[in-house]
N, C-alpha and C positions, 0 to 999 in steps of 0.2 A: 542549434545543431538539430539534425535530425536525429529522431526515434531510432535506436537499434533495431533492427530486425532480423535475430539469428535465424538463418536457414529458411525463412517465411517469404513469401512474396510480399511484394509492395503494400502498404496498409490499401484495404479497398473501403469505399466510401460508404459500402453498405451492409457492413460487418458493424458489431458492437465494439467498441473501443474499451480495452481493459488498460487503466494507468496504475504502474506500483509506482509509489512515493517512497524514496530511498534519502538517507541522510548519512553523515558520518558514523561509520560503528554498528552498519546491520549486520544481522548476520546472514551471510553468504547463502546458507542452503533456507532461511526463510526469503529470499526472492526469488532465487532459482526454481525451487521446490514447486510454487504455484505458478510460477512465469513459464515451466517447461508444459504443466498441466494445461492453462490457457492457450500457449501458442501450438500446440499439439493438439487439443479438441477439435473435431471436424463435425461436420452436420449432420444430422441425422440421418444415415445410411449412404453418408458419400464420403468422398476424400478432401471436398474442399473444407479448407480450414474456416471455424466458425468464429473468430475473434481477431481483432487487432490488437497490439502489445505494444505498450510504451513503458520505457524507464524514463522519471522524472524525479528531479530536484530543483530545491530553490534556486539554486546558481549555476546550474546545469556542470556537466564534464564529470573529470571522474570522483567518484565517491570511494571513501574507504571502507572496506569491509573487516570483518572478524578475520581476514585473514591477509595473505600477502597481495591478493586479487583485488583490482581495482574495478568497479563498474562504471561505464560511461554512462550518461545521462543526460536527457533535454532539460534546457531549462524551464519549469514549470509554466512560469508567466507566457512564455514563447510557445508553449505545444496546448496549453489550455486558456491563454489570455485571450482578450477580445478580438485581436490580430489575427489570430489563429482559429480561435472558436472551435476546438475538439470538443465534439459531444461525449463522457465520459459514461460509459453504461456503468463498468464497474470500478471503483476506486479500492485500491489495496494498500495499507498502509503496512510497510514490511518493519519487521522486530530488529531488535540486537540492543547491545550492550549502551549505544549511543542514544537510546530512546530517553535517558533521564534527561540528558541535555536538551534535546530535540523536542519535549513538550515544554520546554523553558522559553523556546524561540518563538517569541509573539507571531512574528510574521507566517513563519511554517504552520502554526496552530490556525492563524486564521484563515492560511488558504485550506487547509484540512477541512474547517468547517464552511468555508465558502465552497468549495468543490463538492463536498458532502450533499449539500441543497441543491444541486444540478445535475448529481450522478444516480442512476437508476438505485444502486446500491454501493454502499462503505464495507468494509471489511477490513480485518486488521489480522497481522502474523503475529502470535506470542506476544510481545512485549511492544508492539506497534498499538495494542489498547491504551496504553497510554497517553498517546497523543489522540486518540479517541476521546479519553476522558477529558483531557486540559482543553477540548476543542466544544466540551459540553456535550457529546453524542452519546457518553453513557451516563445513567444514574449511578455512579459510583459511592457506595457506600464503605468501602475499605479498600486499600491497596496495601501489598506487603510486597518489598523488594530483598532478597538475600543475593548477596554476590558469589559469585563461582566459589569453589567447584558446582554449589547448587544453586539453581534462580530459580524461586517459587513466586509467581504472583498469583495474588487469591483478589480474586474483582466479585464482590458480592452487591449483583446489579439488582434493578428493579427489573420485573418481565415486562420484556418489549412487546408493544402491541404487533398483533397480527400484521398488520400492515407496515411495519418498521423498516426502512430501509438500511437500518444497521445491523449486523450479525451481532449477537452478543454470545460471548464464551463465560461459564460462569466461573470454570477454574482452570486456571493455566499450568503448565507443569514444565520447564525447561529443564533437564537432569544432564 
């Protein structure tokens, strides 16, 4: 299944690829906010788009969000596997209530770790940090999860080295 490129031209081989990794139970805003930014970012001083954007999941196809909206996705192994070989510039792990279940999926966590190795940078939105931690990409000392109406995740992380590819947020708050 090809990646979906809403209102953007076909992917360009010379542009960096941003891959948004999704799973059932993501918060739609945690995907569409950063996706909008990357899909609309332009090269300095031009109208030329700066990035190719891709939405991927383990199985591909529709992914359930926290709304009635489902998001279509490419199968991760088809997008980034040996046969396709898409070079990832930025790997974004999307957050959501499904992060708790996703962090126990050994295959998904293994893919996050493997893709992070080859990506120039890896980051997460909100509770996507739980998958980064499960993949061993964060030196996590403490994690807390409180169910809605308030969700609070506190991460006490060792300071990331200056050349680290993983962005670290010390305090996450979703109200």
